[in-house]
Structures are given as C-alpha cells and as structure tokens.
C-alpha positions as CSV (number, residue, x, y, z in Angstrom):
1,M,-22.6,12.3,-47.3
2,T,-25.5,9.8,-46.7
3,S,-24.3,8.9,-43.3
4,I,-24.0,12.6,-42.4
5,A,-27.5,13.2,-43.6
6,T,-28.8,10.3,-41.7
7,A,-27.0,11.4,-38.5
8,M,-28.5,14.9,-38.9
9,T,-32.0,13.5,-39.4
10,L,-31.6,11.4,-36.1
11,L,-30.3,14.4,-34.3
12,V,-33.2,16.6,-35.3
13,A,-35.7,13.8,-34.4
14,G,-34.2,13.4,-31.0
15,T,-34.4,17.1,-30.4
16,H,-38.0,17.2,-31.4
17,A,-38.7,14.2,-29.0
18,A,-36.9,16.1,-26.1
19,L,-38.9,19.2,-26.9
20,G,-42.1,17.2,-26.8
21,A,-41.3,15.6,-23.5
22,E,-43.4,16.7,-20.6
23,Q,-41.4,18.9,-18.1
24,I,-41.8,18.0,-14.5
25,S,-41.0,20.9,-12.2
26,V,-40.3,19.7,-8.6
27,L,-40.1,21.9,-5.4
28,H,-38.4,20.4,-2.5
29,W,-35.9,21.0,0.4
30,W,-33.7,18.0,0.1
31,T,-30.2,19.8,-0.2
32,S,-27.8,18.0,2.2
33,G,-25.4,15.3,1.0
34,G,-27.5,12.3,1.9
35,E,-30.7,14.1,0.7
36,S,-29.4,15.1,-2.7
37,K,-28.3,11.6,-3.4
38,A,-31.7,10.3,-2.5
39,I,-33.7,12.7,-4.7
40,R,-31.4,12.0,-7.5
41,V,-32.7,8.5,-7.7
42,L,-36.1,9.9,-8.5
43,K,-34.8,12.3,-11.1
44,D,-32.9,9.5,-12.8
45,D,-36.0,7.3,-12.8
46,M,-38.2,10.0,-14.4
47,D,-35.4,10.7,-16.9
48,K,-35.4,7.1,-18.0
49,Q,-39.2,7.3,-18.5
50,G,-38.7,10.2,-20.9
51,Y,-39.8,13.0,-18.7
52,V,-37.7,16.3,-18.2
53,W,-36.9,17.0,-14.6
54,K,-36.7,20.6,-13.5
55,D,-35.4,20.7,-10.0
56,F,-36.4,23.6,-7.6
57,A,-34.5,23.0,-4.5
58,V,-34.8,25.4,-1.7
59,A,-32.4,24.9,1.3
60,G,-33.8,24.5,4.9
61,G,-34.3,21.3,6.8
62,A,-38.0,21.9,7.8
63,G,-39.1,23.5,4.6
64,A,-40.1,26.9,5.9
65,A,-38.3,28.7,3.0
66,A,-39.6,26.2,0.5
67,M,-43.2,26.8,1.6
68,T,-42.7,30.6,1.2
69,A,-41.4,30.0,-2.3
70,L,-44.3,27.7,-3.1
71,K,-46.9,30.2,-2.1
72,T,-45.2,32.8,-4.3
73,Q,-45.2,30.4,-7.3
74,V,-48.9,29.4,-6.8
75,M,-50.1,33.0,-6.4
76,S,-48.3,34.0,-9.5
77,G,-50.0,31.2,-11.5
78,N,-46.6,29.2,-12.0
79,A,-47.2,26.3,-9.7
80,P,-44.8,23.4,-9.9
81,S,-45.8,20.0,-11.1
82,A,-45.1,18.6,-7.6
83,A,-44.1,19.9,-4.3
84,Q,-42.9,18.5,-1.1
85,I,-45.9,18.9,1.4
86,K,-47.0,16.8,4.3
87,G,-49.4,16.3,7.1
88,P,-52.5,18.7,7.5
89,S,-51.0,21.0,4.8
90,I,-52.1,18.4,2.2
91,R,-55.7,19.0,2.9
92,E,-55.2,22.7,3.4
93,W,-53.8,22.9,-0.2
94,A,-56.5,20.6,-1.4
95,D,-59.2,22.8,0.1
96,Q,-57.8,25.7,-2.0
97,G,-58.8,23.8,-5.2
98,V,-55.3,24.1,-6.7
99,L,-54.3,20.3,-6.5
100,V,-55.1,17.3,-8.7
101,D,-55.9,13.9,-7.4
102,I,-53.7,10.8,-8.3
103,D,-56.2,8.1,-7.8
104,K,-55.2,6.5,-11.1
105,A,-51.7,5.9,-9.7
106,A,-52.9,4.7,-6.3
107,T,-54.1,1.2,-7.3
108,D,-52.7,-0.6,-4.2
109,W,-51.9,2.2,-1.8
110,K,-54.5,1.5,0.7
111,A,-53.4,-2.0,1.2
112,Q,-49.7,-1.2,1.4
113,L,-49.7,1.9,3.5
114,P,-50.1,2.2,7.3
115,A,-53.8,3.2,7.8
116,Q,-52.8,6.4,9.5
117,V,-50.5,7.4,6.6
118,S,-53.0,6.4,4.0
119,K,-55.5,8.8,5.5
120,T,-53.2,11.7,5.7
121,M,-52.4,11.3,1.9
122,Q,-56.1,11.8,1.1
123,A,-58.6,14.7,1.0
124,N,-62.3,14.3,0.4
125,G,-61.8,10.6,-0.3
126,H,-59.1,11.1,-3.0
127,Y,-55.3,10.5,-2.9
128,M,-53.7,13.9,-3.3
129,A,-50.2,13.1,-2.2
130,A,-47.6,10.4,-2.8
131,P,-45.6,9.3,0.2
132,F,-41.9,8.5,0.0
133,S,-40.8,7.1,3.3
134,V,-41.2,7.2,7.1
135,H,-38.7,8.9,9.3
136,R,-38.5,8.2,13.0
137,I,-38.1,11.4,14.9
138,N,-37.3,10.2,18.5
139,W,-33.7,9.0,17.8
140,L,-30.5,9.8,19.8
141,W,-27.3,9.6,17.7
142,I,-24.1,8.9,19.5
143,N,-20.5,8.8,18.3
144,K,-19.3,5.3,19.3
145,A,-15.7,6.1,19.7
146,D,-16.7,9.0,22.1
147,L,-18.9,6.6,23.9
148,D,-16.2,3.9,24.2
149,K,-13.8,6.5,25.3
150,V,-15.8,7.5,28.4
151,G,-17.0,4.0,29.1
152,G,-20.6,4.9,28.8
153,K,-23.7,3.2,27.2
154,P,-26.7,4.5,25.3
155,P,-28.9,6.2,27.9
156,A,-32.4,4.9,28.5
157,T,-33.4,7.4,31.1
158,W,-32.9,11.1,31.6
159,P,-30.6,10.6,34.7
160,E,-28.5,8.3,32.5
161,F,-28.5,10.9,29.7
162,F,-27.2,13.7,31.9
163,A,-24.6,11.4,33.5
164,L,-23.3,10.5,30.0
165,A,-23.4,14.2,29.0
166,D,-21.3,15.0,31.9
167,K,-18.7,12.4,30.9
168,F,-18.5,13.7,27.5
169,R,-18.0,17.2,28.7
170,A,-15.2,16.0,31.1
171,A,-13.5,14.4,28.1
172,G,-13.4,17.8,26.3
173,M,-16.2,17.4,23.7
174,T,-19.5,19.0,23.2
175,P,-22.0,16.8,25.0
176,V,-25.0,17.6,22.7
177,A,-24.6,18.7,19.2
178,R,-27.4,21.2,18.4
179,G,-28.4,23.3,15.5
180,G,-30.1,26.3,16.8
181,Q,-33.1,26.7,14.4
182,P,-36.8,26.6,15.5
183,W,-37.5,23.3,14.0
184,Q,-34.5,21.8,15.7
185,D,-35.5,23.2,19.1
186,M,-39.1,21.7,18.4
187,T,-37.5,18.3,17.7
188,I,-35.8,18.3,21.1
189,W,-38.9,19.6,22.9
190,E,-41.3,17.2,21.3
191,T,-39.0,14.3,22.0
192,V,-38.8,15.2,25.6
193,A,-42.6,15.4,25.7
194,L,-42.8,11.9,24.2
195,S,-40.6,10.6,27.0
196,Q,-43.5,11.3,29.3
197,G,-45.5,8.6,28.0
198,A,-47.7,7.8,24.9
199,D,-50.9,8.9,26.8
200,F,-49.3,12.2,27.7
201,Y,-48.1,12.9,24.0
202,R,-51.6,11.9,22.7
203,K,-53.4,14.2,25.0
204,A,-50.9,17.1,24.8
205,M,-49.9,17.1,21.2
206,V,-52.7,15.3,19.4
207,D,-55.8,16.3,21.4
208,L,-54.3,19.7,22.6
209,D,-55.9,19.0,26.0
210,Q,-55.7,22.0,28.2
211,K,-55.4,20.1,31.5
212,T,-52.5,18.1,30.1
213,L,-50.8,21.1,28.6
214,T,-50.8,22.8,32.0
215,S,-50.0,19.8,34.0
216,P,-46.9,19.2,36.2
217,Q,-45.7,16.8,33.5
218,M,-45.6,19.5,30.9
219,L,-43.6,21.7,33.5
220,Q,-41.2,18.8,33.7
221,V,-40.8,18.7,29.9
222,F,-39.6,22.3,29.9
223,Q,-37.4,21.8,32.9
224,I,-35.7,18.8,31.2
225,V,-35.2,20.9,28.1
226,R,-33.7,23.7,30.0
227,K,-31.2,21.3,31.6
228,I,-30.3,19.8,28.1
229,Q,-29.6,23.3,26.9
230,G,-26.7,23.5,29.4
231,Y,-24.9,20.9,27.2
232,F,-24.9,22.9,24.0
233,D,-21.9,24.8,22.7
234,K,-21.9,28.6,22.4
235,S,-21.8,28.5,18.6
236,S,-25.0,26.3,18.0
237,T,-27.3,29.3,17.3
238,G,-28.3,29.3,13.6
239,R,-26.4,26.1,12.8
240,D,-27.8,23.7,10.1
241,W,-28.8,20.3,11.2
242,N,-26.3,18.6,9.1
243,L,-23.5,20.6,10.5
244,A,-24.5,19.4,13.9
245,T,-24.6,15.9,12.6
246,A,-21.1,16.4,11.3
247,M,-19.9,17.2,14.8
248,V,-21.1,13.7,15.9
249,I,-19.6,12.2,12.8
250,N,-16.0,13.8,13.5
251,G,-16.3,13.2,17.3
252,S,-16.3,16.8,18.4
253,G,-19.9,16.2,19.5
254,G,-21.0,13.4,21.5
255,M,-24.8,13.1,20.9
256,Q,-27.6,14.6,18.8
257,F,-31.4,14.6,18.9
258,M,-32.5,14.2,15.3
259,G,-34.6,12.1,13.0
260,D,-33.2,9.4,11.0
261,W,-32.2,11.4,8.0
262,A,-29.2,11.9,10.0
263,K,-28.2,8.5,9.1
264,G,-28.0,9.6,5.5
265,E,-25.2,11.9,6.5
266,F,-23.4,9.1,8.3
267,A,-23.7,6.9,5.3
268,N,-22.5,9.7,3.0
269,A,-19.5,9.9,5.2
270,N,-18.9,6.1,4.9
271,K,-19.7,5.6,8.5
272,Q,-21.3,2.4,9.7
273,A,-24.1,1.8,12.2
274,D,-22.8,0.1,15.5
275,V,-19.2,0.5,14.3
276,D,-18.9,4.3,14.0
277,Y,-22.1,5.5,15.6
278,I,-25.0,4.3,17.7
279,C,-28.6,4.9,17.0
280,A,-30.8,4.6,20.2
281,A,-34.3,5.8,21.0
282,A,-34.2,8.9,22.9
283,P,-34.4,8.5,26.7
284,G,-37.9,7.2,27.8
285,T,-39.2,6.8,24.2
286,S,-38.3,3.3,23.2
287,N,-41.9,2.1,23.3
288,A,-43.2,4.9,21.0
289,F,-42.5,6.3,17.5
290,T,-42.9,9.9,16.4
291,Y,-42.8,10.1,12.6
292,T,-42.8,12.4,9.6
293,V,-43.7,11.2,6.2
294,D,-42.1,12.9,3.1
295,S,-44.7,13.3,0.4
296,F,-45.3,15.2,-2.9
297,V,-48.6,16.8,-3.8
298,F,-49.5,17.6,-7.4
299,F,-50.7,21.0,-8.6
300,Q,-53.0,21.9,-11.6
301,Q,-51.1,22.6,-14.7
302,N,-52.3,25.1,-17.3
303,G,-55.7,25.2,-15.6
304,K,-56.4,21.4,-16.1
305,K,-58.0,19.7,-13.2
306,E,-56.7,16.2,-14.0
307,A,-53.2,14.9,-13.4
308,T,-50.8,15.0,-16.3
309,P,-49.2,11.7,-17.5
310,G,-45.9,13.0,-16.0
311,Q,-47.6,13.6,-12.6
312,L,-49.2,10.2,-12.6
313,A,-45.8,8.6,-13.6
314,L,-44.1,10.5,-10.8
315,A,-46.6,9.3,-8.2
316,K,-46.4,5.7,-9.4
317,T,-42.5,5.8,-9.3
318,I,-42.5,7.2,-5.8
319,M,-44.6,4.3,-4.5
320,S,-42.8,1.6,-6.5
321,P,-41.2,-1.0,-4.3
322,G,-37.8,-0.6,-6.1
323,F,-37.7,3.1,-5.7
324,Q,-38.9,3.0,-2.0
325,E,-36.1,0.8,-1.2
326,Q,-33.3,2.7,-2.9
327,F,-34.6,6.1,-1.8
328,S,-34.7,5.0,1.9
329,L,-31.2,3.4,1.6
330,Y,-29.8,6.8,0.8
331,K,-32.1,9.0,2.8
332,G,-31.8,7.1,6.1
333,S,-35.5,6.5,6.3
334,I,-37.6,3.3,6.0
335,P,-40.0,2.6,3.1
336,V,-43.5,3.7,3.7
337,R,-44.7,0.7,1.8
338,Q,-45.2,-2.2,4.2
339,D,-44.2,-4.9,1.6
340,V,-40.6,-3.7,1.0
341,S,-38.0,-6.1,2.2
342,M,-35.6,-4.7,4.9
343,S,-32.9,-7.3,4.0
344,K,-30.5,-4.5,2.5
345,F,-30.9,-2.1,5.3
346,D,-28.6,-1.5,8.3
347,N,-29.4,-2.3,11.9
348,C,-30.7,1.2,12.6
349,A,-33.3,0.9,9.7
350,K,-34.2,-2.5,10.9
351,K,-34.6,-1.3,14.5
352,S,-36.8,1.6,13.1
353,F,-39.1,-0.8,11.1
354,A,-39.5,-3.1,14.2
355,A,-40.3,-0.1,16.4
356,E,-42.8,1.2,13.8
357,Q,-44.7,-2.1,13.6
358,A,-44.7,-2.4,17.4
359,A,-45.9,1.3,17.8
360,I,-48.7,0.8,15.3
361,K,-50.0,-2.2,17.3
362,S,-49.7,-0.5,20.7
363,N,-51.3,2.8,19.4
364,S,-48.1,4.8,20.1
365,F,-47.4,5.6,16.4
366,F,-47.6,9.4,16.4
367,P,-47.3,12.1,13.7
368,S,-44.7,14.7,14.6
369,L,-45.8,18.2,15.6
370,A,-42.4,19.5,15.0
371,F,-42.5,18.5,11.3
372,G,-45.9,19.6,10.4
373,D,-47.4,16.2,10.4
374,L,-49.9,16.6,13.2
375,Q,-51.5,20.1,13.6
376,P,-52.6,22.8,11.2
377,S,-49.7,25.2,10.4
378,A,-51.2,28.2,12.5
379,T,-51.4,25.9,15.7
380,A,-48.1,24.3,15.1
381,G,-46.5,27.7,14.4
382,A,-47.8,29.2,17.5
383,I,-46.5,26.4,19.6
384,S,-43.1,26.5,17.9
385,D,-42.8,30.2,18.6
386,V,-43.2,29.5,22.4
387,V,-40.6,26.8,22.4
388,T,-38.1,28.9,20.3
389,H,-38.5,31.8,22.7
390,F,-38.0,29.6,25.7
391,M,-34.8,28.1,24.2
392,N,-33.4,31.5,23.4
393,S,-34.2,33.3,26.6
394,N,-34.0,32.8,30.4
395,E,-37.8,32.4,30.6
396,D,-39.2,30.6,33.5
397,P,-40.4,27.1,32.7
398,Q,-43.8,27.9,34.5
399,E,-44.4,30.8,32.2
400,A,-43.6,28.7,29.1
401,V,-46.2,26.2,30.2
402,R,-48.8,28.9,30.4
403,K,-47.9,30.2,27.0
404,V,-47.8,26.8,25.2
405,A,-51.3,26.2,26.5
406,A,-52.4,29.4,25.1
407,A,-50.7,28.7,21.8
408,A,-52.6,25.4,21.4
409,K,-55.8,27.4,21.2
410,V,-54.6,29.2,18.0
411,K,-56.4,28.2,14.9
C-alpha cells in the first residue's frame, strides 16, 4: 500500500508540474520530410527544458497560408508565442507594437551573425527575431545518374544549360522539374536576374532603379525565363516544391532551380551529394549569393510587453551552436552563426558556406526578393504578380518589363 501511495503522490506531483509548465505555441510552415525532421530538433530541445510545445504548422513552401493564419490569430487576440517571420516583415510586425524584444537572449549575436543578417533581426535597436540558418537560393540541383547518362556537366552559362536540357529531353526525361506556384516562379525569375551580375541585381532588386528595371538586361531576363519554360512538363502547374525535388531524386526530372532546403529532401531519401545528385550554382551566378534567413519573432502574451521565460529560452536555443549545427544538417541550410564548425556537413553545405563568405567580402551577398527577405510585402507581392502572370500566359517579354517596373513603385 505504501508503494502505491508513493507512486500516486509522484504521479500527481508530475501532473501538477506539467500543468504549470509554460506552453510555447509555434506557427511555422515546415511540413515536408526534411523540414519536419529539422523542426523536431527544436521541439525536443524545448521539451527537455520543461516547456510544452504546441505546434501550429501550416503547409506551403513560402508561407503565404501561414501568414494569413497568423494575421487571423493576432487579430483575434490569440497570437502564438513565436512565429516564422523574416526580412522586412519583422520590422512591419514590430511597428504594430505586438512583438516583444529578446535582447536578454541575444548576448553574443552581434558578434556571431553576418552584419546584414544581424540588422534584419532588429527593429528600433532591439533584437525582435531569432535566426535559424542561411539558405542559398541560387542553386541548380541535378540528378547525377541522368547527367552521366547524357554525358553532360553542370552548366556554367545559359547556352550550356539549354544544351544540357536538350540532352535530357532527348533521353526521355523532363529537363527542368518545376513546381508551378508563384514563389517557385519567382525563384527562377530572381535567379535569372542574378545571372545578369551583382550590380544588376543590386540596382534592380535592392534599389528598384527604374532605369535598370526597364533596361535591355531586364528584357533578357524575361526572355531567358520564357525559354526555360519550354523545358517544363505539362503537369507542373500547382505542384509542390518537394514533389518537383522528388522528380530529380527519382530521375524523372533532370534539374531543378531551388534553394538548398531541397538538400534536406535528398538527405531524407538517403541520397548523397556528388554521388546521387549534383549541387551547382545556377548559370552565371557562381560569384554571388542570394539568401533567405529563417527566423522566429515573438509575440506579446497575455498583454505583457516583456518576453516570457519560455520565449527567451526558445530564442537562446535557436542560436545555440549545437542546435544550429543539427538543425542545418537536417534542413539542408548552413548555420547562421559564423562560429559553427562545418566539419560534419556535406560538400554542398561546405560549398555554400565558402560561397557565403566570398559573397560577403565581395558585396554580392543579397537578400532574396522571392522569399520576402528584401522588399516590403506590398512591393514584393506586386512584382510577384507580374512574374506569375508572365509565366502563366503568352505575354510578350517587353510588356512584362513595363509591368515589373510599374510594380516596383507599389508601396
């Protein structure tokens, strides 16, 4: 009887402890195989620290559906503890007065983050977001068996790219695996724009310079994109990005333009870099680096304007070297902290880290317009609408140039 009574006492005590634990509600859009495995690392780390993780995952590679859900939650007074937000949107949410700063957790962040990234995580001089990792956008993924079959090599120029695409088509495979969603179309368009040179990208995408946006080079961007479209399969419209990646994995698709989260899908399928697939900078972009930085912002809870212990613990965990390493190993990214060893990473990640460091030094390290890291949401959305319409119609490239220049004026 004594042992039963003791066991019951411990059970009740444990239940009370669980009930007293802070619940951390987290909104994000990491739902594919590799992404789910990566976010589980964070959940497990928080569980070990005694916090109760409440997952609110909303499918959709670029987060549009998640942002709609987030706005609904905030307006209804039920904001999550943390939400996946990035780029200018961090400041936009901060300006609404609904976030809490996490300065208490950011003791060494300024020293360990690339200056450009550190600035993006702040609003009014305070850290409002915790960054996870850096994803390089301007990658081209190639099935190695397909490449060997046609006797090709990773293309460094657009003529080489189209010659390889022709070989893939002649061999009976889809040359370019594409997911027909607006953000995926933007990924291709933005990458082609980057191929016109760092100065062009800076003036067109960062400065929104009208002369550059209406230049012959921008016309060439749309012309190259139109030619790439000729190598898609007829079933690409509406396809999720990871299904397009699966085409490259199984060999039915030869190449894919996609950020390095695609590598998480290859890893999840037990495929190895340089053995089963090739990662190469997209044609004409080897000396530049477009990036997106995953990050969480932290919302006021119960009307309190200071971060809760759980929010601070979550921010600290995200930026801890151990978590940074393990998360990126699963996600396909590279750590955003500059002091994390790359010894456990594969060749693609090491190439990405080297490219990042070189791009930072050469001033060709650029936030991605396609992934919301560069321009305010209204401007980015207007440009995306132009690109989406172009890629789903027979619109003349010259007309698309006129429209994209007009869209850049939207505020």
